[in-house]
C-alpha positions in Angstrom: 46.9 -5.5 24.3 44.1 -7.9 25.4 43.0 -11.3 24.4 39.8 -12.5 22.8 37.6 -15.1 24.4 39.4 -18.0 22.8 42.7 -16.9 24.1 44.3 -17.6 20.8 45.1 -14.2 19.6 45.8 -10.8 21.1 43.6 -7.9 19.9 44.6 -4.2 19.8 42.6 -1.9 22.0 44.3 1.1 20.4 42.5 2.0 17.2 45.4 4.1 16.1 47.1 0.9 15.2 48.4 1.2 11.6 46.0 -1.1 10.0 44.3 -4.5 10.4 46.4 -5.8 7.6 49.7 -4.9 9.3 48.5 -6.0 12.7 47.3 -9.3 11.2 50.6 -9.9 9.5 52.6 -8.9 12.6 51.2 -12.0 14.4 52.0 -14.3 11.5 48.5 -14.9 10.4 48.2 -15.0 6.6 45.4 -13.0 5.0 43.2 -16.0 4.4 39.7 -14.6 3.7 40.8 -11.1 4.4 43.1 -9.7 7.0 40.4 -7.5 8.4 38.1 -4.6 7.7 38.8 -1.1 9.0 36.2 1.5 8.4 36.3 5.2 9.3 32.6 6.1 9.1 32.5 9.4 10.8 31.5 8.6 14.4 31.9 4.8 13.8 35.0 2.8 13.5 34.7 -0.9 12.8 37.5 -3.5 12.9 36.9 -7.1 12.1 39.8 -9.6 12.5 39.7 -13.2 11.2 41.8 -15.6 13.1 42.9 -18.7 11.3 43.2 -20.1 7.8 39.9 -21.7 6.8 37.8 -19.8 9.3 34.5 -18.7 7.8 32.5 -15.6 8.8 29.8 -17.5 10.6 32.4 -18.6 13.1 33.5 -15.0 13.6 31.9 -14.5 17.1 33.9 -17.4 18.4 37.2 -17.1 16.5 37.7 -13.4 16.2 37.4 -10.0 17.9 35.2 -7.2 16.7 35.4 -3.8 18.4 33.2 -0.9 17.7 34.8 2.4 18.5 32.1 5.0 19.0 32.8 8.6 20.0 36.1 7.6 21.7 34.5 4.7 23.7 36.2 1.5 23.0 34.2 -0.5 25.6 31.1 -1.1 23.3 31.5 -4.5 21.9 28.6 -6.4 20.5 26.2 -7.2 17.6 28.8 -9.6 16.3 26.2 -11.8 14.6 24.7 -8.8 12.8 28.1 -7.5 11.7 29.1 -10.9 10.4 26.1 -11.2 8.2 26.3 -7.6 7.1 29.9 -6.6 6.5 31.3 -9.9 5.7 34.8 -9.6 4.2 33.7 -8.9 0.6 36.7 -6.7 -0.1 40.4 -7.0 0.4 40.6 -3.3 1.0 41.2 -2.1 4.5 39.6 1.3 4.1 35.9 1.6 3.3 34.1 4.8 2.7 31.4 6.1 5.1 28.8 5.6 2.3 29.8 2.0 1.6 29.9 1.0 5.3 26.5 2.6 5.9 25.1 1.0 2.7 26.4 -2.4 3.8 24.8 -2.0 7.2 21.5 -0.9 5.7 21.5 -3.7 3.1 22.3 -6.3 5.8 19.7 -5.2 8.2 21.8 -3.7 11.0 19.8 -0.5 10.8 16.6 -2.5 10.9 17.8 -4.4 14.0 18.5 -1.1 15.8 22.2 -1.6 15.9 23.1 2.0 15.9 20.6 2.8 18.6 22.6 0.7 21.0 25.4 3.2 20.7 23.2 6.3 20.8 23.5 7.2 17.1 20.6 8.1 15.0 19.6 5.6 12.4 20.0 6.7 8.8 17.0 4.9 7.6 13.8 3.6 9.2 12.1 0.8 7.2 8.6 1.4 5.8 6.3 -0.7 7.9 3.0 -2.6 7.6 1.6 -0.3 10.3 2.3 2.7 8.2 0.9 1.2 5.0 -2.3 0.0 6.8 -2.7 3.4 8.4 -2.7 5.0 4.9 -5.4 2.5 3.8 -7.5 3.2 6.8 -7.3 6.9 6.0 -8.7 6.2 2.5 -5.5 6.4 0.6 -4.2 3.9 -1.9 -0.7 2.4 -1.6 1.5 1.7 -4.6 2.3 -2.0 -5.1 4.3 -4.2 -7.5 3.4 -7.9 -8.0 6.2 -10.4 -8.7 4.5 -13.7 -9.6 5.3 -17.1 -11.1 1.9 -17.1 -12.7 1.2 -20.0 -15.1 2.4 -22.8 -12.9 0.0 -23.3 -10.0 -3.4 -21.6 -10.6 -3.5 -19.7 -7.4 -1.3 -16.9 -8.9 -4.1 -16.2 -11.4 -6.6 -15.9 -8.6 -4.2 -13.6 -6.8 -3.6 -11.3 -9.7 -7.4 -11.0 -10.3 -7.9 -10.3 -6.5 -5.1 -7.7 -6.7 -6.8 -6.0 -9.7 -10.1 -5.9 -7.7 -8.5 -4.5 -4.5 -9.4 -0.8 -4.5 -6.9 0.0 -1.8 -3.9 -1.1 -3.9 -2.5 1.0 -6.8 -0.8 -1.6 -9.1 2.3 0.0 -10.7 3.8 -3.1 -12.3 3.4 -6.9 -12.7 6.4 -9.0 -13.4 6.7 -12.7 -14.1 9.1 -14.6 -11.8 10.8 -18.0 -11.8 12.0 -17.9 -15.4 9.9 -18.8 -18.5 9.4 -15.1 -18.7 7.7 -14.8 -22.1 5.1 -17.4 -21.3 4.3 -15.6 -18.0 4.4 -12.2 -19.6 1.8 -13.2 -22.2 -0.5 -14.6 -19.5 -0.2 -11.5 -17.4 -0.8 -9.2 -20.4 -3.8 -11.1 -21.7 -5.4 -11.0 -18.2 -4.7 -7.3 -17.9 -6.4 -6.7 -21.3 -9.5 -8.7 -20.1 -9.5 -6.5 -17.0 -9.3 -3.3 -19.0 -6.1 -2.4 -17.1 -3.5 -2.0 -19.9 -2.3 1.1 -18.0 -0.4 -1.4 -15.9 3.1 -2.2 -17.3 4.2 -5.8 -17.7 7.7 -6.9 -16.8 9.6 -9.9 -18.2 11.7 -11.4 -15.4 14.9 -13.3 -15.3 15.0 -16.1 -18.0 13.4 -15.1 -21.3 12.2 -18.6 -22.2 8.8 -19.3 -23.8 8.0 -22.9 -22.8 4.5 -24.2 -22.8 2.7 -24.2 -19.5 -0.5 -25.5 -18.0 -2.4 -22.3 -19.0 -1.0 -22.2 -22.6 -4.3 -23.3 -24.1 -6.0 -20.2 -22.6 -3.1 -17.9 -23.9 -3.5 -19.3 -27.4 -1.8 -17.3 -30.0 -1.7 -14.1 -28.0 0.9 -11.7 -29.3 2.8 -9.9 -26.5 4.0 -7.3 -28.9 0.4 -6.1 -29.4 -0.2 -5.4 -25.7 -1.5 -1.9 -25.7 0.4 -1.0 -22.6 4.1 -1.0 -21.8 6.2 -4.2 -21.8 9.6 -4.0 -20.0 12.0 -6.6 -21.5 14.1 -6.1 -18.4 11.5 -6.6 -15.6 14.2 -6.5 -12.9 15.2 -3.0 -13.9 11.6 -2.0 -14.2 11.1 -3.0 -10.5 14.2 -0.9 -9.6 13.0 2.1 -11.5 9.5 1.9 -10.2 10.6 1.8 -6.6 13.2 4.5 -7.0 10.9 6.9 -8.8 8.0 6.4 -6.4 7.5 9.5 -4.1 6.1 7.1 -1.4 7.3 3.7 -0.4 6.2 0.7 -2.5 4.7 -2.6 -1.2 6.4 -5.4 -3.1 4.1 -8.4 -3.2 6.0 -11.6 -4.1 4.2 -14.9 -4.7 7.0 -16.8 -6.4 10.6 -18.0 -5.8 11.9 -14.3 -5.9 14.8 -14.8 -8.3 13.9 -11.4 -9.7 14.0 -9.8 -6.3 17.4 -11.3 -5.6 18.7 -9.7 -8.8 17.0 -6.4 -7.9 18.9 -6.4 -4.6 22.2 -7.3 -6.3 21.9 -4.4 -8.8 20.3 -1.9 -6.5 20.3 -2.7 -2.7 19.1 0.9 -2.0 15.6 0.1 -3.2 15.0 -1.6 0.2 14.9 1.9 1.7 11.7 2.7 -0.3 9.8 -0.6 -0.1 8.5 -3.3 2.1 8.2 -7.0 1.3 5.1 -9.0 1.5 5.4 -12.6 0.4 3.9 -16.1 0.2 6.8 -18.1 1.6 7.8 -20.6 4.1 6.5 -22.9 6.8 6.8 -22.0 10.4 4.7 -24.2 12.7 2.7 -26.2 10.1 3.4 -27.7 6.7 1.4 -28.5 3.7 -2.2 -29.5 4.5 -1.9 -28.3 8.1 0.7 -31.0 8.9 2.4 -30.7 12.2 5.7 -31.2 10.4 7.0 -28.1 8.7 7.7 -28.3 5.0 10.3 -27.0 2.6 7.7 -24.7 0.9 7.9 -24.5 -2.9 8.6 -20.8 -3.3 11.6 -21.2 -0.9 12.8 -24.6 -2.0 13.1 -23.6 -5.7 15.9 -21.1 -4.9 16.7 -20.7 -1.2 19.5 -18.3 -1.9 17.1 -15.9 -3.5 15.0 -15.7 -0.3 18.1 -15.5 1.8 19.0 -12.3 -0.2 15.5 -10.9 0.5 15.9 -11.7 4.2 19.3 -9.9 4.2 17.9 -6.6 3.0 16.9 -3.8 5.3 13.2 -3.6 4.5 10.4 -5.0 6.7 9.5 -8.5 5.7 6.0 -9.9 6.1 5.0 -13.4 5.0 2.1 -15.8 4.9 3.6 -19.2 5.4 1.8 -22.5 4.9 0.4 -22.1 8.4 -2.2 -19.7 7.0 -2.1 -19.7 3.2 -2.0 -23.5 3.0 -5.5 -23.8 4.5 -7.4 -21.6 2.1 -10.0 -23.3 -0.2 -13.4 -22.3 -1.5 -16.0 -25.0 -1.4 -19.8 -25.3 -1.4 -21.8 -22.1 -1.7 -18.7 -19.9 -1.5 -17.2 -21.6 -4.6 -20.5 -21.6 -6.4 -20.8 -17.8 -6.1 -17.4 -17.4 -7.7 -18.0 -20.0 -10.4 -21.3 -18.6 -11.4 -20.2 -15.0 -11.5 -20.8 -13.2 -14.7 -17.8 -10.8 -14.1 -15.5 -11.1 -17.1 -12.4 -11.2 -15.1 -13.7 -13.9 -12.8 -14.8 -15.8 -15.9 -11.2 -15.6 -17.1 -10.1 -17.2 -13.8 -12.6 -20.0 -14.1 -11.7 -20.6 -17.7 -8.0 -20.8 -16.7 -8.9 -23.1 -13.8 -10.6 -25.5 -16.1 -7.7 -25.4 -18.6 -5.2 -25.9 -15.8 -7.0 -28.9 -14.5 -7.4 -30.5 -17.8 -3.8 -29.9 -18.9 -2.7 -31.8 -15.7 -5.2 -34.6 -16.2 -4.6 -34.7 -20.0 -8.3 -35.1 -20.7 -11.6 -33.2 -20.5 -13.0 -32.9 -17.0 -16.4 -32.0 -15.6 -16.8 -28.5 -14.0 -15.0 -28.1 -10.7 -16.9 -28.2 -7.4 -14.2 -26.5 -5.3 -11.0 -24.4 -5.7 -7.5 -25.7 -5.4 -5.5 -24.3 -2.5 -5.4 -20.5 -2.9 -2.1 -19.9 -1.2 -1.1 -16.6 -3.0 -4.4 -14.8 -2.3 -3.3 -14.4 1.3 -0.3 -12.3 0.3 -2.6 -9.9 -1.5 -4.7 -9.8 1.6 -1.8 -9.0 3.9 -0.8 -6.1 1.7 -4.0 -4.3 2.7 -5.2 -5.9 5.9 -4.1 -8.1 8.8 -7.4 -8.1 10.8 -8.2 -11.8 10.3 -4.7 -13.1 11.0 -2.6 -13.6 14.1 0.8 -12.0 13.4 4.0 -12.9 15.1 7.5 -11.4 14.7 9.9 -14.3 14.6 13.6 -14.7 14.1 13.8 -16.8 11.0 16.6 -18.2 8.9 16.3 -19.6 5.3 18.2 -22.9 5.1 19.9 -24.1 2.0 17.5 -27.0 1.7 14.5 -24.7 1.6 13.1 -24.4 5.1 12.3 -21.3 7.1 13.3 -22.2 10.6 13.1 -20.3 13.8 16.6 -19.4 14.7 17.9 -16.9 17.3 20.5 -15.8 14.8 17.9 -15.2 12.1 16.3 -11.9 11.1 13.0 -10.5 12.3 10.1 -11.5 10.1 6.5 -10.7 10.6 4.5 -13.9 9.9 0.8 -14.6 9.7 0.9 -17.9 11.7 -2.8 -18.5 12.5 -6.2 -17.4 11.3 -8.4 -15.6 13.7 -11.4 -16.6 11.5 -10.6 -18.5 8.3 -14.3 -18.6 7.3 -14.4 -14.8 7.5 -11.4 -14.6 5.2 -13.1 -16.9 2.7 -16.1 -14.6 2.8 -13.8 -11.6 2.2 -12.2 -13.3 -0.7 -15.5 -14.2 -2.4 -16.9 -10.7 -1.9 -13.8 -9.0 -3.4 -13.6 -11.4 -6.4 -17.2 -11.0 -7.4 -17.7 -7.4 -6.6 
């Protein structure tokens, strides 16, 4: 026997001990959250012991002992923080199958963190990366994408959808409305796809099948979603799952809303993270709204922090445009005029929606706009196909319960576009792609 760092509780070095349950009981500790987890995963054996009543898993590195037994070597002890987040104690069972253990490790990001590599064991899954996606694009290949959007609230989602439809490098497989009010969003998506002549793209209805009026309802008018010539998936979450699972190559999931749909996707089918990467418009790292030096609880995070926490817990690569970059994008002057005066029917639809959106807010008729609103979401569409104009940093980030994305040594690695190399060049790129 040996003692853990707290000196409170002896810990077995012999992994032939009957079970964590019996060991825990033998020292008079009641099975509070769970007596422990033992897993025989082939070459890996994992034991987690929880010390005292009321202890939570975040305290595990201090209050408990975790030994990884690899190929007979009991001296490898580490990655406690990762294991706490990944395995948890979601089950009262002492025996977990190899598949469930590896699945939990994959879903929790242990594989992405290189946890197995520390012990000389080959990783079961390597996440699909931005580097791989961008390499395909440079080679002239399209990459499959899904858009998850809370279109119909802020107008930048409408700009982003049109930009996506005009991005030749991106093969749009599905567009799903996020953040509830699914019927309203579905009608707006479907009508825009009809204007674009892209009814080959399925529409998904996300979580929350309400049909409340929104700021773009006047443009939607009496549009009948049932008459959309393409496919409408009433269960948009399952459509996301099926699209990713059936894709012969990894899918880029572009998310420009509060990601409740994606949290439900991961709840139903955590395996989809093995065939996708996440690109989102989320968070605030060094700067807040309007370039403020104080970081902000960014809207897409603040609406449902636990949803983004679930996204961060998955094993896929995560890339975001926080307010540091996306919050600085506007079109003014000659750049806006080029878009506003474009005769392209899809751009005209954006401008019509922009005017309706402005007037619904003001509750009166307004003169034509002279500039755009902040075009946050367009940057996520850009990052799905290029990073040349942004400075990317890989940061350890945590999503807090009050909606902040904070740098935290115990967070997960996130690739963030934290600065523009040339914001003016991005604005030029945006205009060119919209009016082309």
